[in-house]
C-alpha positions in Angstrom: 54.8 55.5 79.8 57.9 57.8 80.0 57.6 61.0 82.0 57.3 64.2 79.9 60.8 65.6 79.2 62.6 62.5 80.5 65.5 60.8 78.8 63.2 57.9 77.9 60.5 60.2 76.3 63.2 61.9 74.2 64.7 58.6 73.1 61.2 57.3 72.2 60.7 60.5 70.1 63.8 59.6 68.2 62.7 56.1 67.6 59.5 57.4 66.2 60.9 60.1 64.1 64.1 58.5 62.8 63.4 55.5 60.6 65.3 53.1 58.5 65.3 53.5 54.7 62.4 51.1 54.4 60.3 53.3 56.8 60.4 50.9 59.7 61.7 51.9 63.1 65.2 50.8 64.2 65.4 47.8 66.4 67.2 47.8 69.7 69.8 45.5 68.2 70.4 48.0 65.3 70.9 50.9 67.8 73.2 48.8 70.0 75.2 47.8 66.8 75.4 51.5 65.9 76.8 52.3 69.3 79.3 49.4 69.0 80.4 50.8 65.6 81.1 54.1 67.4 83.2 52.2 69.9 80.6 52.2 72.7 79.5 48.9 74.3 75.7 48.8 74.7 73.3 45.9 74.7 69.9 45.8 73.0 68.4 45.2 76.4 70.1 48.3 77.8 68.7 50.3 74.9 65.2 48.8 75.7 65.7 49.8 79.4 66.6 53.4 78.5 63.6 53.6 76.2 61.2 52.2 78.8 62.6 54.3 81.6 63.9 51.4 83.7 67.5 52.5 83.0 67.7 56.2 84.0 71.4 57.1 84.3 73.2 56.5 81.0 76.9 57.3 80.8 78.2 60.2 78.8 79.5 57.8 76.2 76.1 56.1 75.9 74.4 59.5 75.4 76.9 60.5 72.7 76.6 57.1 70.9 72.8 57.4 70.9 72.9 61.0 69.7 75.4 60.1 67.0 73.2 57.1 65.8 70.1 59.2 65.5 71.9 62.3 64.1 71.1 64.7 66.9 73.3 66.7 69.3 73.9 65.0 72.7 72.3 68.1 74.3 69.0 66.9 72.7 68.5 64.6 75.7 68.9 67.4 78.3 68.3 70.8 76.9 64.7 71.7 76.2 65.5 74.4 73.6 67.7 72.0 71.7 65.0 69.3 72.0 62.3 71.7 70.7 64.5 72.7 67.7 65.4 69.2 66.8 61.9 67.9 67.2 60.6 70.7 64.9 63.2 69.7 62.2 62.4 66.0 62.6 58.7 66.8 62.2 59.4 68.8 59.0 61.6 66.1 57.6 58.9 63.5 58.4 56.3 65.5 56.6 58.6 65.9 53.6 59.3 62.2 53.5 55.5 61.5 53.6 54.9 64.0 50.8 57.7 62.4 48.7 56.2 58.9 49.4 52.8 60.1 48.3 54.2 61.6 45.1 56.3 58.4 44.4 53.2 56.3 45.0 51.1 58.5 42.7 53.8 58.5 40.1 53.9 54.7 40.2 50.2 54.5 39.7 50.4 56.9 36.7 53.3 55.0 35.2 51.2 51.8 35.2 49.1 53.3 32.4 46.8 55.5 34.4 47.6 58.8 32.6 50.9 59.9 31.3 49.6 63.5 31.1 48.7 63.4 34.8 52.2 62.1 35.5 53.7 65.0 33.6 51.5 67.5 35.4 52.4 65.9 38.8 56.1 66.2 38.1 55.7 69.8 36.7 53.9 70.8 39.9 57.2 70.1 41.8 59.4 72.3 39.6 60.6 75.8 40.2 59.1 78.6 38.2 62.1 78.7 35.9 62.0 74.9 35.4 58.3 75.0 34.8 58.7 77.7 32.1 61.4 75.7 30.4 59.2 72.5 30.3 56.3 74.6 29.1 58.3 76.1 26.3 59.6 72.7 25.3 56.2 71.2 25.2 54.9 74.0 23.1 57.7 73.5 20.5 57.1 69.7 20.3 53.3 70.3 20.1 53.8 72.8 17.2 56.2 70.4 15.4 53.9 67.5 15.6 50.9 69.5 14.5 52.9 70.8 11.5 53.9 67.2 10.6 50.4 65.9 11.0 51.3 63.5 13.9 48.3 62.2 15.8 48.4 61.6 19.6 47.9 57.9 19.3 51.0 57.3 17.1 
C-alpha cells in the first residue's frame, strides 16, 4: 500500500477517480499511450511502478504527462492544498456521474413500458423552476384540449 500523501497514493487516487467513458479504470497501457501522445516516453510497467510505489522519482516530464492525461495540475502530486481541492472536485464529479447514471438507468426502465408518467416526473424533477413551470403550463393546455375534444387516455 502506498504511503499517505505519496506520489503513488495520489496517482492511485487519480486512477480511481478518473474513468474511461465506459466507467472502467484506465489501463497502464492507456496511460502510457496518453503520455506518448503528449511526446513523453513512458512504459506501462513504469506507470505500474509509479502506482505501486516501486518507482519514486519521476521526471518533470513524466509528472506533467500524467497530470495532463488525468486533467489535473502537475502540482496535484506535490502540493497538499492543490491535492485537496482537486480531490474534492473529483469526488463531486464522481457523485454527479453516479447520479446521472442512476437517472439514465431509471429512465431506461421507464421507457421499457414501466410508466411514461413516472418518466415525465423524473425528467421534470431535474428541470429548473422556470423550465418546470413551462412544462406544467404546456401539460395543462394539452390536458384541457384533450378533455374538450373528448380524447381518452388510452387512445
